[in-house]
C-alpha positions in Angstrom: -17.4 15.6 -3.3 -14.3 16.8 -5.2 -14.1 17.3 -8.7 -11.7 14.8 -10.3 -12.1 15.6 -14.0 -9.8 14.1 -17.0 -7.5 12.7 -14.0 -4.9 9.8 -15.6 -2.9 8.3 -13.2 -0.7 5.3 -13.8 -0.6 2.1 -12.1 2.7 1.6 -12.9 4.2 5.4 -11.7 7.3 7.3 -12.7 8.9 7.4 -9.4 12.0 5.4 -8.0 13.7 5.3 -5.1 16.6 3.9 -7.0 18.1 7.4 -8.8 21.5 6.2 -7.9 21.3 3.4 -9.7 21.8 4.4 -13.0 23.9 1.1 -15.0 24.9 0.4 -18.2 23.6 -2.7 -19.8 26.9 -4.7 -19.6 26.7 -4.6 -15.3 27.1 -8.1 -14.1 27.4 -7.5 -10.2 27.4 -10.1 -7.5 26.5 -13.6 -8.2 25.6 -15.3 -5.0 23.3 -14.5 -1.8 26.3 -13.6 0.6 24.9 -9.7 1.1 21.0 -10.8 1.8 22.6 -13.0 4.5 25.5 -11.0 5.9 25.2 -9.2 9.7 22.5 -11.6 11.1 21.4 -10.3 14.6 20.0 -12.8 17.7 16.8 -11.8 19.3 19.0 -11.7 22.5 21.7 -9.4 21.1 18.9 -7.0 19.5 17.4 -6.8 23.4 21.3 -6.0 24.6 21.3 -3.2 21.9 18.0 -1.4 22.5 18.8 -2.2 26.7 22.4 -0.3 26.2 21.4 2.6 24.4 18.9 4.6 22.0 19.0 2.4 18.7 17.7 3.5 15.6 15.3 1.0 14.0 14.6 0.2 10.3 11.4 -2.0 10.5 9.9 -3.3 7.3 6.1 -5.5 7.8 5.0 -8.6 6.0 2.3 -7.3 3.9 1.1 -4.3 6.3 0.3 -6.8 8.8 1.8 -6.8 12.6 4.8 -9.3 12.0 8.0 -7.9 11.1 9.9 -9.4 7.8 12.9 -7.4 8.7 14.1 -5.1 11.7 17.6 -3.5 11.5 19.4 -1.8 14.2 21.8 1.1 13.4 23.7 3.4 16.5 25.6 6.2 16.1 24.8 9.0 13.6 21.9 7.4 12.7 20.1 8.7 15.6 19.9 11.9 14.7 19.0 11.6 11.3 15.1 12.2 10.1 12.6 9.5 11.5 10.3 8.5 8.4 7.4 6.4 7.5 6.6 4.6 4.4 3.5 2.8 2.9 0.3 2.8 1.6 -2.6 5.2 2.3 -5.7 3.8 3.2 -7.8 6.7 4.4 -7.6 10.7 5.1 -9.6 12.8 7.4 -9.2 16.3 7.0 -10.7 19.4 9.0 -9.7 23.1 8.0 -5.9 22.9 8.2 -5.6 20.0 9.9 -5.1 16.4 8.6 -4.6 12.7 9.2 -3.5 9.9 6.8 -4.0 6.4 7.8 -1.7 3.8 6.6 -2.0 0.4 5.4 -0.3 -0.8 8.6 -2.3 1.2 11.3 0.0 4.4 11.4 -1.8 7.4 11.1 0.2 11.0 10.2 -0.5 14.1 11.2 0.1 17.2 8.8 -1.0 20.6 9.0 -0.3 23.8 7.1 3.5 23.9 8.1 4.1 20.5 6.7 6.0 20.7 3.3 4.4 18.4 0.5 6.3 16.9 -2.3 4.7 15.7 -5.5 5.7 12.6 -7.8 8.1 15.0 -9.6 9.4 16.6 -6.5 7.4 19.6 -7.4 6.4 21.6 -4.3 2.2 20.9 -3.7 0.1 23.4 -1.5 -1.8 21.9 1.5 -5.0 21.6 -1.0 -3.1 20.4 -4.0 -2.0 17.4 -1.5 -5.0 17.0 0.0 -7.0 16.4 -3.3 -4.4 14.3 -4.8 -4.4 11.7 -1.7 -8.7 12.3 -2.3 -8.6 11.6 -6.3 -6.4 8.7 -6.1 -8.5 7.1 -2.9 -11.7 7.3 -4.8 -10.1 5.7 -7.9 -9.5 2.6 -5.6 -5.7 3.1 -6.1 -2.9 2.7 -3.3 -1.6 6.0 -3.2 1.9 5.9 -1.3 3.5 8.5 0.7 6.9 9.2 2.7 6.4 11.0 6.2 9.5 12.4 7.3 10.1 14.4 10.7 12.7 15.6 12.9 13.8 12.8 15.8 12.6 13.5 19.0 14.9 14.4 22.3 14.8 11.2 23.7 12.4 8.2 21.9 8.9 8.6 22.0 6.7 7.0 24.4 5.4 3.0 22.7 2.0 3.7 23.5 2.0 7.4 21.9 0.8 7.1 18.3 1.3 10.9 17.1 3.6 11.3 13.9 3.3 14.7 13.1 5.1 15.3 9.5 7.4 17.7 8.8 7.6 16.6 4.9 5.1 14.3 3.1 6.5 12.9 -0.5 4.3 11.3 -2.6 5.5 8.3 -4.4 4.7 5.4 -6.6 7.4 3.2 -5.7 7.0 -0.1 -4.6 8.2 1.2 -1.4 7.8 -1.5 1.2 5.6 -1.2 4.6 8.6 0.6 6.6 9.0 2.5 10.2 12.2 4.5 10.8 12.2 5.7 14.4 14.5 5.7 17.6 13.9 3.2 20.2 14.9 1.9 23.8 14.1 -0.6 26.0 10.8 0.7 27.0 9.5 -0.2 23.1 11.1 -4.3 23.3 8.8 -6.8 25.2 10.3 -10.4 24.8 7.6 -12.9 25.1 7.6 -16.1 27.4 6.0 -18.2 26.1 6.4 -17.7 22.2 5.2 -17.3 19.3 6.0 -14.2 19.0 9.3 -14.2 20.2 8.9 -10.7 21.1 6.8 -7.2 20.7 8.8 -4.5 19.1 5.8 -1.6 19.8 6.0 1.9 18.0 3.8 4.7 17.7 1.2 2.3 19.5 1.6 -0.5 17.3 2.6 -3.8 18.7 4.7 -5.5 16.3 5.5 -8.9 16.2 8.6 -10.4 16.1 9.2 -14.2 15.0 12.6 -15.2 14.5 12.2 -18.6 15.3 9.4 -19.4 13.2 11.6 -17.7 9.9 9.1 -15.3 9.8 11.4 -12.2 10.9 15.1 -11.5 9.8 17.2 -9.5 12.6 20.2 -7.5 11.2 22.9 -5.0 12.8 24.6 -1.5 11.2 23.9 -2.0 7.4 25.6 0.6 6.6 27.3 -1.1 3.8 24.4 -1.9 2.2 20.4 -0.4 1.1 17.3 -1.7 0.6 16.0 0.1 -2.8 12.6 -0.2 -4.3 12.6 -0.6 -8.1 10.4 -0.7 -11.2 10.2 -0.2 -14.6 9.8 -2.1 -18.2 11.6 -5.5 -18.9 14.1 -5.1 -21.7 15.8 -8.6 -21.8 16.6 -11.6 -18.9 20.2 -12.6 -19.4 22.9 -15.1 -17.9 20.5 -18.3 -17.9 17.6 -16.6 -16.2 19.5 -14.7 -13.5 19.9 -11.2 -14.8 16.7 -8.7 -15.6 17.5 -5.3 -17.3 14.7 -3.0 -16.8 13.8 0.3 -18.2 13.1 3.4 -16.2 12.7 6.7 -17.7 16.4 7.0 -19.1 18.0 4.7 -16.6 18.7 0.9 -17.0 18.1 -0.7 -14.1 20.1 -4.5 -13.2 18.9 -6.8 -10.8 20.1 -9.9 -10.1 18.1 -13.2 -9.2 19.5 -15.2 -6.5 17.8 -18.5 -5.2 16.1 -16.8 -1.9 14.6 -14.1 -4.0 10.7 -14.0 -4.5 9.2 -14.1 -8.0 5.6 -13.6 -9.1 4.2 -13.7 -12.8 0.5 -12.4 -13.5 -0.2 -12.8 -9.8 0.9 -16.5 -9.4 4.1 -17.7 -7.7 6.8 -18.7 -9.9 9.9 -20.5 -9.3 12.3 -19.4 -12.1 12.1 -16.2 -14.7 10.8 -18.6 -18.0 7.8 -17.3 -18.2 9.1 -13.8 -18.4 11.3 -14.8 -21.0 8.6 -16.6 -23.1 6.2 -13.8 -22.9 9.4 -11.5 -24.1 10.0 -13.9 -26.8 6.2 -13.7 -27.8 6.5 -10.0 -28.2 4.9 -9.0 -25.2 5.3 -6.2 -22.8 6.3 -7.0 -19.3 6.7 -4.7 -16.5 8.8 -5.3 -13.4 8.2 -4.1 -9.9 10.1 -5.1 -6.5 12.6 -4.6 -3.9 16.2 -5.5 -3.2 19.7 -4.7 -1.4 22.2 -2.8 -3.1 25.4 -3.0 -1.8 27.7 0.6 -1.2 29.6 0.9 -4.8 28.0 -1.5 -6.7 25.4 -0.9 -9.6 23.3 -4.3 -9.3 20.4 -4.7 -7.2 20.1 -7.9 -5.7 16.6 -8.9 -5.6 14.3 -10.1 -2.3 11.4 -10.0 -4.3 10.3 -9.2 -7.7 6.7 -9.3 -9.2 6.5 -9.2 -13.6 3.3 -8.0 -15.1 2.1 -8.4 -18.8 0.3 -5.7 -20.6 -1.1 -5.0 -23.7 0.3 -2.8 -26.1 -2.4 0.0 -26.1 -2.0 2.5 -23.3 -3.6 2.4 -19.7 -5.7 5.2 -18.7 -7.7 6.1 -15.7 -10.9 8.4 -15.8 -13.5 10.1 -13.3 -16.3 12.4 -13.1 -19.9 13.0 -13.2 -22.0 10.6 -15.5 -24.0 12.3 -17.9 -25.4 10.1 -19.4 -26.0 5.6 -19.7 -27.0 3.5 -22.4 -27.4 0.5 -20.7 -28.2 -1.8 -23.4 -25.1 -0.6 -25.2 -23.0 -0.6 -22.3 -21.8 2.9 -23.0 -22.0 5.8 -20.2 -20.3 9.2 -20.9 -19.0 11.7 -18.6 -20.0 15.5 -18.4 -16.0 16.3 -18.9 -13.9 13.1 -20.4 -14.2 10.4 -22.5 -17.2 7.6 -23.4 -16.7 4.8 -21.8 -17.2 1.2 -22.8 -18.7 -1.4 -20.5 -17.8 -4.9 -21.7 -18.9 -8.1 -20.0 -15.4 -8.5 -18.4 -15.9 -5.3 -16.7 -15.6 -5.0 -13.1 -19.0 -2.4 -11.6 -19.2 -1.4 -8.2 -21.8 0.9 -6.8 -21.0 2.7 -3.4 -18.7 -0.3 -2.7 -20.9 -2.9 -3.8 -20.3 -5.4 -6.6 -22.9 -5.3 -9.2 -23.7 -6.8 -12.4 -25.2 -4.0 -15.0 -25.8 -0.5 -15.2 -29.4 -0.6 -14.4 -28.8 0.9 -10.9 -27.1 4.1 -12.3 -29.9 4.4 -14.8 -32.5 4.6 -12.0 -30.2 6.9 -9.9 -29.8 9.5 -13.1 -33.5 9.3 -13.5 -34.4 9.8 -10.2 -32.1 13.3 -10.4 -29.2 11.9 -8.2 -25.5 13.1 -8.9 -23.3 9.9 -9.8 -20.0 9.8 -10.7 -17.8 7.1 -11.8 -14.0 6.3 -11.5 -12.0 3.6 -12.9 -9.2 2.4 -15.7 -9.0 0.7 -18.9 -7.7 1.1 -22.5 -8.3 3.3 -25.2 -10.1 1.7 -28.0 -7.6 1.3 -31.5 -9.1 3.7 -33.8 -11.2 6.1 -31.8 -11.0 8.0 -28.1 -13.6 5.5 -26.4 -12.0 3.9 -23.2 -12.8 0.1 -22.9 -13.1 -0.5 -19.5 -11.6 -2.7 -16.6 -13.7 -1.6 -14.2 -15.6 1.2 -13.0 -16.4 2.7 -9.3 -19.6 4.5 -9.4 -20.5 6.9 -6.3 -24.2 7.9 -6.1 -24.4 11.3 -4.1 -27.9 10.1 -2.2 -27.1 13.2 0.5 -25.8 10.8 3.2 -22.8 11.5 4.8 -20.0 8.9 4.5 -17.1 8.1 6.4 -14.5 5.5 6.2 -12.6 3.5 8.9 -9.6 1.0 8.7 -7.1 -0.6 11.6 -7.0 -3.5 13.7 -10.2 -5.3 14.9 -9.6 -5.6 18.5 -13.0 -7.5 20.0 -16.5 -8.9 18.4 -20.2 -8.7 20.1 -22.2 -11.3 18.2 -25.3 -10.7 19.9 -25.4 -6.9 19.8 -23.6 -7.5 16.1 -20.6 -5.0 16.0 -16.8 -5.3 16.4 -14.6 -2.8 17.4 -11.4 -1.4 16.3 -8.5 -1.1 18.3 -8.6 2.9 19.3 -11.2 3.5 17.1 -14.7 3.3 16.7 -17.6 0.4 17.0 -18.9 -0.8 13.7 -22.4 -2.2 13.4 -22.8 -4.9 10.7 -26.3 -6.0 9.7 -28.6 -6.7 6.7 -27.5 -3.7 4.5 -23.6 -4.6 5.3 -21.7 -5.6 1.8 -18.8 -7.6 2.3 -16.5 -6.6 -0.6 -14.5 -8.6 -2.9 -11.2 -10.4 -1.6 -12.8 -10.2 1.9 -11.4 -13.0 3.9 -14.1 -13.0 6.1 -17.6 -13.0 5.4 -19.5 -12.8 8.8 -19.0 -11.8 12.4 -18.7 -15.6 13.7 -15.6 -15.8 11.3 -14.1 -12.7 12.5 -14.5 -14.0 16.4 -13.3 -17.5 15.6 -10.3 -16.0 13.9 -9.3 -13.6 16.9 -9.9 -16.8 19.1 -7.3 -18.8 17.4 -4.9 -15.6 18.3 -4.9 -14.5 14.2 -4.5 -10.8 13.7 -8.0 -9.4 11.9 -7.8 -6.3 10.1 -10.3 -4.4 8.6 -11.4 -1.6 6.0 -14.9 0.1 4.8 -17.2 2.6 4.8 -20.4 3.4 6.6 -22.4 6.2 8.4 -22.7 7.4 11.6 -25.1 6.6 14.3 -23.5 8.2 17.0 -20.7 10.7 17.8 -20.4 10.0 21.7 -18.9 7.3 21.5 -18.7 7.0 17.9 -20.9 4.2 16.2 -20.7 3.5 12.7 -23.1 1.6 10.8 -21.0 -0.4 8.0 -22.3 -0.4 4.6 -19.2 -1.6 3.1 -16.5 -4.0 5.0 -13.1 -5.7 3.6 -11.6 -8.2 6.3 -7.8 -9.4 6.1 -6.7 -11.9 8.2 -2.7 -12.2 9.4 -1.9 -15.8 11.1 
């Protein structure tokens, strides 16, 4: 296991896609939804585009699921530009100088010693540095995000070909959407009869559903005059009757306009106006925002597609990680070999090897047995001391067992055998030793089978131990299911 000493990663990161949106505070920008509604495309027109010629598609997924939220078609000069994948990394596997990243929506990005790597500040990274960063972030329970690019192939890649060898991988803390930007032709698009879905657009072996008739997918032709961007920053003020938000990111001010189609969230709850944000600011609270929107050429203001707001305390949020030196279960204290003293409180969320627990008793037992225990977490620095008040702590007990992670879409379930199979992946066994993680949409194989029979897509992530290599069978220790209807 990597040495993750004194790491400090921020949940609200320093990167930003909106490098060109450096506006002054008096920019007002457009006040309608025209940009969000223009350049519509019908499904028949989409099919005609990909039949007539090679086309560049920009696919944005709905919450990393198999349904496209937006598909934009471009032709001409776009075809010669780099192809790219953007998204959240859920797993990494490395053997020698060859590695594979698994993205949340199922795509796999391969890399090697010839791949270029860039960090959050565009600093060049070596192979080992990049692998260390990804491994570290995943171990901390983070959601590391990347942009992977490659030159376009001479002809559109076969729909069932899953390979994406990255020429460059850039690490980002931006709120990038789950996005695929690739060249396609008529082989990639199949109309469904009867719908839904209306069509399947298959790229990199991923069958992406297009559901225009249900209002779930927007089709757009040639978006040369507008650009989808991600943004984040601290909210400075809300102006013009709660429709204009000014954010500070590093040394820039970002101006975001809220329109009638903007989706809003505040501390995890959906809201219909910015009134809760304005009240929080009036109460002296710090409010941060992260979102995505549309910016037209020549415009500084962003029209928001979605914004999520979050209030935070004035204290600095820090991350910690390292080997546990000692634990005082009665006082709720743990000390790292190199790192801060961490205070565990009644609201601190604890997990041991992925399993939720209520106390530090098992950690005390593991240390007394001479086992190595790692702790990773996040909290705030206690006023007047260097002690960290933990929001959550994830413990990893190194008992010598080889652990492997798995993730993907569930293809089938065998209730009699107590197993399920991941599409183009291993078979997973579920038994008495399997823990269903917090937030799992399903808590048994019966529920998985019912969801599949209903036509829902079921995705899974977790870890376990290898039972056999050929074929690959993994005994699950922790699983978490997600359902997309």
